VEXTORDREN-643859 format. One record per residue: residue number from 0; residue in three letters; x, y, z of N, C-alpha, C in turn. Coordinates in Angstrom, 1 decimal. Example, Ala and Ser with C-alpha at 12.3 -4.5 7.8 and 13.67 -1.06 7.14 Angstrom:
// residues 2
<r 0, "ala", <13.2, -5.7, 7.8>, <12.3, -4.5, 7.8>, <13.2, -3.3, 7.8>> <r 1, "ser", <12.8, -2.2, 7.1>, <13.7, -1.1, 7.1>, <12.9, 0.0, 7.9>> 
***
This chain:
// residues 181
<r 0, "met", <42.2, -34.2, 2.7>, <42.3, -35.6, 3.2>, <41.8, -35.7, 4.6>> <r 1, "thr", <41.0, -36.8, 4.8>, <40.4, -37.0, 6.1>, <41.4, -37.6, 7.0>> <r 2, "glu", <41.4, -37.2, 8.3>, <42.3, -37.7, 9.3>, <41.8, -39.2, 9.6>> <r 3, "arg", <42.8, -40.1, 9.7>, <42.6, -41.5, 10.0>, <41.9, -41.6, 11.4>> <r 4, "val", <40.9, -42.5, 11.5>, <40.3, -42.7, 12.7>, <40.3, -44.2, 13.1>> <r 5, "leu", <40.2, -44.5, 14.3>, <40.0, -45.8, 14.8>, <38.7, -45.8, 15.6>> <r 6, "phe", <38.3, -47.0, 16.1>, <37.0, -47.1, 16.8>, <37.2, -47.9, 18.1>> <r 7, "his", <36.2, -47.6, 19.0>, <36.1, -48.4, 20.2>, <34.6, -48.6, 20.4>> <r 8, "ile", <34.3, -49.9, 20.7>, <32.9, -50.2, 20.9>, <32.6, -50.5, 22.4>> <r 9, "ser", <31.5, -49.9, 22.9>, <31.2, -50.1, 24.3>, <29.7, -50.2, 24.5>> <r 10, "glu", <29.3, -50.7, 25.6>, <27.9, -50.7, 26.0>, <27.6, -49.5, 26.8>> <r 11, "glu", <28.6, -48.7, 27.1>, <28.4, -47.4, 27.8>, <28.2, -46.3, 26.9>> <r 12, "pro", <27.1, -45.5, 27.1>, <26.8, -44.4, 26.1>, <27.5, -43.1, 26.3>> <r 13, "asp", <28.2, -42.9, 27.4>, <28.7, -41.5, 27.6>, <30.1, -41.5, 28.2>> <r 14, "ile", <31.1, -42.0, 27.5>, <32.5, -42.0, 27.9>, <33.1, -40.8, 27.4>> <r 15, "pro", <33.4, -39.8, 28.3>, <34.0, -38.5, 27.8>, <35.5, -38.7, 27.5>> <r 16, "val", <36.2, -39.6, 28.2>, <37.7, -39.7, 27.9>, <38.0, -41.2, 28.1>> <r 17, "phe", <38.7, -41.8, 27.2>, <39.2, -43.2, 27.4>, <40.5, -43.1, 28.1>> <r 18, "lys", <40.6, -43.6, 29.3>, <41.8, -43.6, 30.1>, <42.5, -44.9, 30.0>> <r 19, "pro", <43.8, -44.9, 29.9>, <44.6, -46.2, 29.8>, <44.2, -47.1, 31.0>> <r 20, "arg", <44.1, -48.4, 30.7>, <43.8, -49.4, 31.8>, <44.6, -50.6, 31.5>> <r 21, "pro", <44.7, -51.5, 32.4>, <45.5, -52.7, 32.2>, <44.8, -53.5, 31.1>> <r 22, "ser", <45.6, -54.2, 30.2>, <45.1, -55.0, 29.1>, <44.4, -56.2, 29.7>> <r 23, "pro", <43.2, -56.5, 29.2>, <42.5, -57.7, 29.6>, <43.2, -59.0, 29.2>> <r 24, "ser", <44.0, -58.9, 28.2>, <44.8, -60.1, 27.7>, <46.3, -59.8, 27.7>> <r 25, "his", <47.1, -60.9, 27.8>, <48.5, -60.7, 27.8>, <49.1, -60.5, 26.4>> <r 26, "phe", <49.8, -59.4, 26.2>, <50.6, -59.2, 25.0>, <52.0, -58.8, 25.4>> <r 27, "asp", <53.0, -59.4, 24.9>, <54.4, -59.1, 25.3>, <54.8, -57.7, 25.0>> <r 28, "met", <54.1, -57.1, 23.9>, <54.5, -55.8, 23.5>, <53.9, -54.7, 24.4>> <r 29, "ile", <52.9, -55.0, 25.2>, <52.3, -53.9, 26.0>, <53.1, -53.8, 27.3>> <r 30, "thr", <53.5, -52.5, 27.6>, <54.4, -52.3, 28.7>, <53.8, -51.4, 29.8>> <r 31, "gly", <52.5, -51.2, 29.8>, <51.8, -50.4, 30.7>, <50.3, -50.4, 30.4>> <r 32, "asp", <49.6, -49.5, 31.1>, <48.1, -49.4, 30.9>, <47.9, -48.8, 29.5>> <r 33, "val", <46.8, -49.2, 28.8>, <46.6, -48.8, 27.4>, <45.1, -48.5, 27.2>> <r 34, "val", <44.8, -47.8, 26.1>, <43.5, -47.7, 25.5>, <43.5, -48.5, 24.3>> <r 35, "phe", <42.6, -49.4, 24.1>, <42.5, -50.2, 22.9>, <41.6, -49.5, 21.9>> <r 36, "ala", <41.9, -49.7, 20.6>, <41.0, -49.3, 19.5>, <41.1, -50.3, 18.4>> <r 37, "ile", <40.2, -50.3, 17.5>, <40.1, -51.2, 16.4>, <40.1, -50.5, 15.1>> <r 38, "asp", <40.8, -51.1, 14.1>, <40.8, -50.6, 12.7>, <39.4, -50.7, 12.1>> <r 39, "pro", <39.1, -49.8, 11.3>, <37.7, -49.8, 10.6>, <37.4, -51.1, 9.8>> <r 40, "val", <38.5, -51.7, 9.2>, <38.3, -52.9, 8.4>, <37.8, -54.1, 9.3>> <r 41, "leu", <38.2, -54.1, 10.5>, <37.8, -55.2, 11.4>, <36.9, -54.8, 12.5>> <r 42, "leu", <36.3, -53.7, 12.4>, <35.3, -53.2, 13.4>, <34.2, -54.2, 13.6>> <r 43, "his", <33.8, -54.9, 12.6>, <32.7, -55.9, 12.8>, <33.0, -56.9, 13.9>> <r 44, "asn", <34.2, -57.2, 14.2>, <34.6, -58.2, 15.2>, <34.1, -57.7, 16.6>> <r 45, "tyr", <33.8, -56.5, 16.8>, <33.4, -55.9, 18.1>, <32.0, -55.4, 18.1>> <r 46, "leu", <31.3, -55.6, 17.0>, <29.9, -55.2, 17.0>, <28.9, -56.3, 17.6>> <r 47, "leu", <29.3, -56.7, 18.8>, <28.5, -57.7, 19.5>, <28.6, -57.3, 21.0>> <r 48, "pro", <27.7, -57.8, 21.8>, <27.8, -57.5, 23.3>, <29.2, -57.9, 23.7>> <r 49, "arg", <29.8, -57.2, 24.6>, <31.1, -57.3, 25.1>, <31.4, -58.8, 25.5>> <r 50, "asp", <30.6, -59.4, 26.2>, <30.9, -60.8, 26.7>, <30.5, -61.9, 25.8>> <r 51, "cys", <30.0, -61.6, 24.6>, <29.6, -62.6, 23.6>, <30.8, -63.3, 23.0>> <r 52, "pro", <30.9, -64.6, 23.1>, <32.0, -65.3, 22.5>, <31.8, -65.3, 21.0>> <r 53, "arg", <32.9, -65.3, 20.3>, <32.9, -65.3, 18.8>, <34.2, -65.8, 18.2>> <r 54, "val", <34.1, -66.3, 17.0>, <35.2, -66.7, 16.3>, <35.1, -66.0, 14.9>> <r 55, "thr", <36.1, -65.2, 14.6>, <36.1, -64.5, 13.3>, <37.3, -64.8, 12.5>> <r 56, "phe", <37.1, -64.9, 11.2>, <38.3, -65.2, 10.4>, <38.1, -64.7, 9.0>> <r 57, "tyr", <39.3, -64.6, 8.3>, <39.4, -64.2, 6.9>, <40.6, -64.7, 6.3>> <r 58, "lys", <40.7, -64.6, 5.0>, <41.9, -65.1, 4.3>, <42.9, -64.0, 4.3>> <r 59, "gly", <44.2, -64.5, 4.5>, <45.3, -63.6, 4.4>, <46.3, -64.0, 3.3>> <r 60, "ala", <47.4, -63.3, 3.2>, <48.3, -63.5, 2.2>, <48.9, -64.9, 2.2>> <r 61, "gln", <49.0, -65.5, 3.4>, <49.6, -66.8, 3.6>, <48.6, -68.0, 3.7>> <r 62, "ser", <47.3, -67.6, 3.5>, <46.3, -68.6, 3.7>, <46.3, -69.6, 2.5>> <r 63, "thr", <46.1, -70.9, 2.8>, <46.1, -71.9, 1.7>, <44.7, -72.0, 1.1>> <r 64, "gln", <44.6, -72.4, -0.1>, <43.4, -72.6, -0.8>, <42.5, -73.6, -0.1>> <r 65, "glu", <43.2, -74.7, 0.4>, <42.5, -75.7, 1.2>, <41.8, -75.1, 2.4>> <r 66, "asp", <42.5, -74.3, 3.2>, <41.8, -73.7, 4.4>, <40.7, -72.7, 4.0>> <r 67, "ile", <40.9, -71.9, 2.9>, <39.9, -71.0, 2.4>, <38.7, -71.8, 2.1>> <r 68, "thr", <38.8, -72.8, 1.3>, <37.7, -73.7, 0.9>, <37.0, -74.3, 2.1>> <r 69, "arg", <37.8, -74.9, 3.0>, <37.3, -75.6, 4.1>, <36.4, -74.7, 5.0>> <r 70, "phe", <37.0, -73.5, 5.3>, <36.3, -72.7, 6.3>, <35.4, -71.6, 5.8>> <r 71, "met", <35.7, -71.1, 4.6>, <34.9, -70.0, 4.0>, <34.0, -70.5, 2.9>> <r 72, "gly", <34.2, -71.7, 2.4>, <33.3, -72.3, 1.4>, <33.1, -71.4, 0.2>> <r 73, "glu", <31.9, -71.3, -0.2>, <31.5, -70.5, -1.4>, <31.0, -69.1, -1.0>> <r 74, "thr", <31.3, -68.6, 0.2>, <30.8, -67.3, 0.5>, <31.4, -66.2, -0.3>> <r 75, "ala", <30.6, -65.2, -0.6>, <31.1, -64.0, -1.3>, <31.6, -63.0, -0.4>> <r 76, "ala", <31.5, -63.2, 0.9>, <32.0, -62.3, 2.0>, <33.5, -62.4, 2.1>> <r 77, "asp", <34.1, -61.3, 2.5>, <35.5, -61.3, 2.8>, <35.8, -61.8, 4.2>> <r 78, "phe", <34.8, -61.8, 5.1>, <35.0, -62.1, 6.5>, <33.9, -63.0, 7.0>> <r 79, "val", <34.2, -63.9, 7.9>, <33.2, -64.8, 8.5>, <33.2, -64.6, 10.0>> <r 80, "met", <32.1, -64.5, 10.6>, <31.9, -64.3, 12.1>, <31.0, -65.4, 12.6>> <r 81, "ala", <31.4, -66.2, 13.5>, <30.6, -67.2, 14.1>, <30.3, -66.9, 15.5>> <r 82, "val", <29.0, -67.0, 15.9>, <28.5, -66.7, 17.2>, <27.7, -67.8, 17.7>> <r 83, "glu", <27.7, -68.1, 19.0>, <26.8, -69.1, 19.6>, <25.3, -68.7, 19.5>> <r 84, "ser", <24.5, -69.7, 19.1>, <23.1, -69.4, 18.9>, <22.4, -68.9, 20.1>> <r 85, "gly", <22.9, -69.4, 21.3>, <22.3, -69.0, 22.6>, <22.4, -67.5, 22.9>> <r 86, "trp", <23.3, -66.8, 22.2>, <23.5, -65.4, 22.4>, <22.6, -64.5, 21.6>> <r 87, "leu", <21.8, -65.1, 20.7>, <20.9, -64.3, 19.9>, <20.0, -63.4, 20.7>> <r 88, "pro", <19.3, -63.8, 21.7>, <18.4, -62.9, 22.5>, <19.2, -61.7, 23.1>> <r 89, "val", <20.4, -62.0, 23.5>, <21.2, -60.9, 24.1>, <21.6, -59.9, 23.0>> <r 90, "ile", <22.0, -60.4, 21.9>, <22.4, -59.6, 20.8>, <21.2, -58.7, 20.4>> <r 91, "glu", <20.0, -59.3, 20.3>, <18.9, -58.5, 19.9>, <18.4, -57.4, 20.8>> <r 92, "arg", <18.8, -57.5, 22.1>, <18.3, -56.5, 23.1>, <19.4, -55.6, 23.5>> <r 93, "thr", <20.6, -55.7, 23.0>, <21.8, -54.9, 23.4>, <21.9, -53.7, 22.5>> <r 94, "thr", <22.2, -52.5, 23.0>, <22.6, -51.3, 22.3>, <24.1, -51.1, 22.5>> <r 95, "leu", <24.8, -50.9, 21.4>, <26.2, -50.6, 21.5>, <26.4, -49.2, 21.2>> <r 96, "tyr", <27.6, -48.7, 21.5>, <28.0, -47.3, 21.2>, <29.3, -47.4, 20.5>> <r 97, "cys", <29.4, -46.8, 19.3>, <30.6, -46.8, 18.4>, <31.3, -45.5, 18.6>> <r 98, "tyr", <32.4, -45.5, 19.3>, <33.2, -44.3, 19.5>, <34.2, -44.2, 18.4>> <r 99, "glu", <34.3, -43.0, 17.8>, <35.3, -42.7, 16.8>, <36.5, -42.0, 17.5>> <r 100, "leu", <37.7, -42.5, 17.3>, <38.8, -42.0, 18.1>, <39.9, -41.5, 17.1>> <r 101, "pro", <40.6, -40.4, 17.5>, <41.7, -39.9, 16.6>, <42.8, -40.9, 16.7>> <r 102, "ala", <43.5, -41.2, 15.6>, <44.5, -42.3, 15.5>, <45.9, -41.8, 15.9>> <r 103, "asp", <46.1, -40.5, 16.1>, <47.4, -40.0, 16.2>, <48.3, -40.5, 17.4>> <r 104, "thr", <47.7, -41.0, 18.5>, <48.5, -41.5, 19.6>, <48.6, -43.0, 19.6>> <r 105, "phe", <47.9, -43.7, 18.7>, <47.8, -45.1, 18.6>, <48.9, -45.7, 17.8>> <r 106, "thr", <49.4, -46.9, 18.2>, <50.3, -47.7, 17.5>, <49.7, -49.1, 17.2>> <r 107, "leu", <50.0, -49.7, 16.1>, <49.5, -51.0, 15.8>, <50.1, -52.1, 16.7>> <r 108, "leu", <49.2, -52.9, 17.3>, <49.6, -54.0, 18.2>, <49.5, -55.3, 17.5>> <r 109, "asp", <48.4, -55.5, 16.7>, <48.2, -56.8, 16.1>, <47.5, -56.6, 14.7>> <r 110, "glu", <48.2, -56.7, 13.6>, <47.6, -56.4, 12.3>, <46.5, -57.4, 12.0>> <r 111, "cys", <46.7, -58.6, 12.3>, <45.7, -59.7, 12.0>, <44.4, -59.4, 12.7>> <r 112, "ala", <44.4, -58.9, 13.9>, <43.2, -58.7, 14.6>, <42.7, -57.2, 14.5>> <r 113, "gly", <43.6, -56.3, 14.0>, <43.2, -54.9, 13.8>, <43.3, -54.1, 15.1>> <r 114, "tyr", <44.1, -54.6, 16.1>, <44.2, -53.9, 17.4>, <45.2, -52.8, 17.4>> <r 115, "tyr", <44.9, -51.7, 17.9>, <45.8, -50.6, 18.2>, <45.7, -50.2, 19.6>> <r 116, "ile", <46.9, -49.6, 20.1>, <46.9, -49.2, 21.5>, <47.5, -47.8, 21.6>> <r 117, "ser", <47.0, -47.1, 22.7>, <47.6, -45.8, 23.0>, <47.9, -45.8, 24.5>> <r 118, "tyr", <49.0, -45.3, 24.9>, <49.4, -45.2, 26.3>, <48.9, -43.9, 26.9>> <r 119, "gln", <48.2, -43.1, 26.1>, <47.7, -41.8, 26.5>, <46.2, -41.8, 26.6>> <r 120, "ala", <45.6, -41.0, 27.4>, <44.1, -40.8, 27.4>, <43.7, -40.3, 26.1>> <r 121, "val", <42.5, -40.7, 25.6>, <42.0, -40.3, 24.3>, <40.6, -39.8, 24.4>> <r 122, "met", <40.3, -38.6, 23.9>, <39.0, -38.1, 23.8>, <38.3, -38.5, 22.5>> <r 123, "pro", <37.1, -39.1, 22.6>, <36.4, -39.5, 21.4>, <36.0, -38.3, 20.5>> <r 124, "leu", <36.1, -38.5, 19.2>, <35.6, -37.5, 18.3>, <34.1, -37.4, 18.1>> <r 125, "ser", <33.5, -38.6, 18.3>, <32.1, -38.7, 18.2>, <31.6, -40.1, 18.7>> <r 126, "val", <30.3, -40.2, 18.9>, <29.8, -41.5, 19.3>, <28.4, -41.7, 18.6>> <r 127, "arg", <28.2, -42.9, 18.2>, <26.9, -43.2, 17.6>, <26.4, -44.5, 18.1>> <r 128, "pro", <25.1, -44.5, 18.5>, <24.4, -45.7, 19.0>, <24.2, -46.7, 17.9>> <r 129, "val", <24.4, -48.0, 18.2>, <24.1, -49.1, 17.3>, <22.9, -49.8, 18.0>> <r 130, "asn", <21.7, -49.5, 17.6>, <20.5, -50.0, 18.2>, <20.1, -51.4, 17.7>> <r 131, "asn", <20.5, -51.7, 16.5>, <20.2, -53.0, 15.9>, <21.5, -53.7, 15.4>> <r 132, "ile", <22.1, -54.5, 16.3>, <23.4, -55.1, 16.0>, <23.4, -55.9, 14.7>> <r 133, "leu", <22.4, -56.8, 14.6>, <22.3, -57.7, 13.4>, <22.2, -56.8, 12.1>> <r 134, "glu", <21.4, -55.8, 12.1>, <21.3, -55.0, 10.9>, <22.6, -54.3, 10.6>> <r 135, "glu", <23.3, -53.8, 11.6>, <24.6, -53.2, 11.4>, <25.6, -54.2, 10.9>> <r 136, "leu", <25.7, -55.4, 11.4>, <26.6, -56.4, 11.0>, <26.3, -56.8, 9.5>> <r 137, "leu", <25.1, -56.9, 9.2>, <24.7, -57.3, 7.8>, <24.9, -56.3, 6.7>> <r 138, "thr", <25.3, -55.0, 7.1>, <25.6, -54.0, 6.2>, <27.1, -54.1, 5.8>> <r 139, "arg", <27.8, -54.9, 6.5>, <29.3, -55.1, 6.3>, <29.5, -56.3, 5.4>> <r 140, "asn", <30.7, -56.5, 4.9>, <31.0, -57.6, 4.0>, <31.4, -58.8, 4.8>> <r 141, "ile", <30.5, -59.3, 5.6>, <30.7, -60.5, 6.5>, <29.6, -61.5, 6.3>> <r 142, "glu", <30.0, -62.7, 6.5>, <29.0, -63.8, 6.6>, <28.8, -64.1, 8.1>> <r 143, "leu", <27.6, -64.0, 8.6>, <27.4, -64.2, 10.1>, <26.8, -65.6, 10.2>> <r 144, "arg", <27.5, -66.4, 11.0>, <27.0, -67.8, 11.3>, <26.6, -67.9, 12.7>> <r 145, "phe", <25.5, -68.6, 13.0>, <25.1, -68.9, 14.3>, <25.3, -70.4, 14.5>> <r 146, "met", <25.9, -70.8, 15.6>, <26.3, -72.2, 15.8>, <25.9, -72.6, 17.3>> <r 147, "pro", <25.6, -73.8, 17.5>, <25.3, -74.3, 18.9>, <26.5, -74.2, 19.8>> <r 148, "ser", <27.7, -74.4, 19.2>, <29.0, -74.4, 20.0>, <30.1, -73.9, 19.1>> <r 149, "leu", <31.0, -73.1, 19.7>, <32.1, -72.6, 18.9>, <33.4, -73.3, 19.1>> <r 150, "trp", <33.4, -74.3, 20.1>, <34.7, -74.9, 20.5>, <35.4, -75.6, 19.4>> <r 151, "lys", <34.8, -76.5, 18.6>, <35.5, -77.2, 17.5>, <36.0, -76.2, 16.4>> <r 152, "leu", <35.1, -75.3, 16.1>, <35.6, -74.3, 15.1>, <36.8, -73.5, 15.6>> <r 153, "ala", <36.7, -73.0, 16.8>, <37.9, -72.3, 17.4>, <39.2, -73.1, 17.3>> <r 154, "glu", <39.1, -74.3, 17.7>, <40.3, -75.1, 17.7>, <40.8, -75.4, 16.3>> <r 155, "ala", <39.9, -75.6, 15.3>, <40.3, -75.8, 13.9>, <40.9, -74.6, 13.3>> <r 156, "ile", <40.2, -73.4, 13.6>, <40.7, -72.1, 13.0>, <42.1, -71.8, 13.5>> <r 157, "lys", <42.4, -72.1, 14.8>, <43.7, -71.9, 15.3>, <44.8, -72.6, 14.6>> <r 158, "gln", <44.5, -73.8, 14.1>, <45.4, -74.7, 13.3>, <45.5, -74.3, 11.8>> <r 159, "ser", <44.6, -73.4, 11.4>, <44.5, -73.1, 10.0>, <45.5, -72.0, 9.6>> <r 160, "thr", <45.6, -71.7, 8.3>, <46.4, -70.6, 7.8>, <45.6, -69.3, 7.7>> <r 161, "leu", <44.3, -69.3, 8.1>, <43.5, -68.1, 8.0>, <43.9, -67.1, 9.1>> <r 162, "tyr", <43.7, -65.8, 8.9>, <43.8, -64.8, 9.9>, <42.5, -65.0, 10.8>> <r 163, "phe", <42.7, -64.8, 12.1>, <41.5, -65.0, 13.0>, <41.6, -64.2, 14.2>> <r 164, "ser", <40.5, -64.0, 14.9>, <40.4, -63.5, 16.2>, <39.3, -64.3, 16.9>> <r 165, "ile", <39.7, -64.8, 18.1>, <38.8, -65.6, 18.9>, <38.7, -64.8, 20.2>> <r 166, "ile", <37.4, -64.4, 20.4>, <37.1, -63.4, 21.5>, <36.2, -64.0, 22.5>> <r 167, "arg", <36.5, -63.8, 23.8>, <35.6, -64.1, 24.9>, <35.2, -65.6, 25.0>> <r 168, "met", <36.0, -66.5, 24.6>, <35.7, -67.9, 24.7>, <35.5, -68.4, 26.1>> <r 169, "arg", <36.0, -67.6, 27.1>, <35.7, -68.0, 28.5>, <34.2, -68.0, 28.8>> <r 170, "asn", <33.4, -67.3, 28.0>, <32.0, -67.2, 28.1>, <31.2, -68.1, 27.2>> <r 171, "ala", <31.9, -68.9, 26.5>, <31.3, -69.9, 25.5>, <30.7, -71.0, 26.3>> <r 172, "ala", <29.6, -71.6, 25.7>, <29.0, -72.8, 26.3>, <30.1, -73.9, 26.5>> <r 173, "thr", <29.9, -74.6, 27.6>, <30.8, -75.7, 27.9>, <31.1, -76.6, 26.7>> <r 174, "pro", <32.4, -76.8, 26.5>, <32.7, -77.7, 25.3>, <32.2, -79.1, 25.6>> <r 175, "pro", <32.0, -79.8, 24.5>, <31.5, -81.2, 24.7>, <32.7, -82.0, 25.3>> <r 176, "pro", <32.3, -83.1, 26.1>, <33.4, -83.9, 26.7>, <34.2, -84.5, 25.5>> <r 177, "ser", <35.5, -84.6, 25.8>, <36.4, -85.2, 24.8>, <36.1, -86.7, 24.7>> <r 178, "arg", <36.2, -87.2, 23.5>, <35.9, -88.7, 23.3>, <37.2, -89.5, 23.4>> <r 179, "thr", <37.2, -90.5, 24.2>, <38.3, -91.4, 24.2>, <37.9, -92.7, 23.5>> <r 180, "gln", <38.8, -93.2, 22.7>, <38.4, -94.4, 22.0>, <39.4, -95.5, 22.3>> 
***
């Protein structure tokens, strides 16, 4: 039986040890510095440049057929990832590094997003470069959407019954001004 592994994606090619650091986002369950890792099923959520905003979603056990039809349409993919069109040149020129981590010191933080944390330093088992991000993404069971803006989608997905992860929206293009009538 193969030992379970988790992953960490970075733009740094030579990380010998992942040391616990403060979480970039607030989670009530985190009580100190941590190392983050991602479940293999949701690894695609992180196969983009670190600062690239994205909205990712998929159907869960509690998702309504109305939300599935509205947001996923007729796709055959299990997951949808939306990215701002303006990030395409950055995606095309970025190399990522996929670190494989032993799962033994990690605990599940967020099942919907696939986040795991460890309060201990972790040595990677291996690292592999991802030179062509788009090619890597398209080998996975996802539908990749490029959109001029993610703001309306992000707000609508938050109100839906789908499982989602909304990442780095602070870097998204300025939202359109709200309309008053």
